C-alpha positions as CSV (number, residue, x, y, z in Angstrom):
1,M,-2.3,10.7,-9.5
2,T,0.5,11.9,-11.6
3,G,1.5,10.2,-14.9
4,R,4.5,8.6,-13.3
5,Q,2.4,7.2,-10.4
6,Q,-0.1,5.8,-13.0
7,E,2.8,4.2,-14.9
8,I,4.0,2.5,-11.7
9,M,0.5,1.3,-10.9
10,D,0.0,0.0,-14.4
11,L,3.3,-2.0,-14.2
12,R,2.4,-3.2,-10.7
13,A,-0.9,-4.5,-12.1
14,L,1.2,-6.6,-14.6
15,N,2.8,-8.2,-11.5
16,L,6.2,-6.5,-12.0
17,T,8.3,-6.2,-8.8
18,P,9.3,-2.8,-7.6
19,K,12.9,-3.6,-8.7
20,Q,11.7,-4.4,-12.3
21,I,9.5,-1.2,-12.3
22,A,12.4,0.9,-11.1
23,R,14.7,-0.4,-13.9
24,K,12.1,0.0,-16.5
25,L,11.4,3.6,-15.5
26,G,14.9,4.6,-14.5
27,M,14.0,5.2,-10.9
28,K,15.3,4.1,-7.5
29,V,13.5,1.1,-6.0
30,S,12.8,3.2,-2.9
31,E,10.9,5.7,-5.0
32,V,8.8,3.0,-6.5
33,N,8.1,1.5,-3.1
34,A,7.1,4.9,-1.8
35,A,4.7,5.5,-4.7
36,I,3.1,2.0,-4.2
37,Q,2.8,2.6,-0.5
38,N,1.3,6.1,-1.0
39,Q,-1.2,4.8,-3.4
40,A,-2.2,1.9,-1.0
41,Q,-2.7,4.5,1.8
42,Q,-4.8,6.7,-0.5
43,T,-6.9,3.8,-1.6
44,T,-7.5,2.8,2.1
45,L,-8.5,6.4,3.0
46,D,-10.8,6.6,0.0
47,R,-12.5,3.3,1.0
48,L,-12.7,4.4,4.6
49,T,-14.5,7.7,3.7
50,K,-16.9,5.7,1.5
51,G,-17.6,3.2,4.3
52,E,-16.3,0.3,2.1
53,L,-13.8,-1.2,4.5
54,D,-14.6,-4.7,5.8
55,P,-15.2,-4.9,9.5
56,V,-12.8,-6.7,11.7
57,Y,-14.4,-9.9,12.8
58,Q,-11.6,-11.3,15.0
59,C,-8.5,-9.6,16.4
60,L,-5.8,-11.8,18.0
61,A,-3.5,-10.2,20.6
62,S,-1.2,-11.8,23.2
63,D,-1.9,-11.5,26.9
64,S,1.3,-9.4,27.3
65,L,0.1,-6.9,24.7
66,I,-3.3,-6.6,26.4
67,A,-1.5,-6.0,29.7
68,V,0.6,-3.3,28.3
69,C,-2.4,-1.5,26.7
70,S,-4.5,-1.7,29.8
């Protein structure tokens, strides 16, 4: 994680919105959103490789979705 990404995550941990973070760091909101999304994806991948993701207990799908997928 770069220093800028760490700054974004630190500010996000303080419950700042992406817009507030962007203003504070002089960035575009889309750049902040991308950094947050990338970090969330990396965290999910890390948890997946460690076997730490919770199993899915119930998955709801409509009949029409099931028909399309069959």
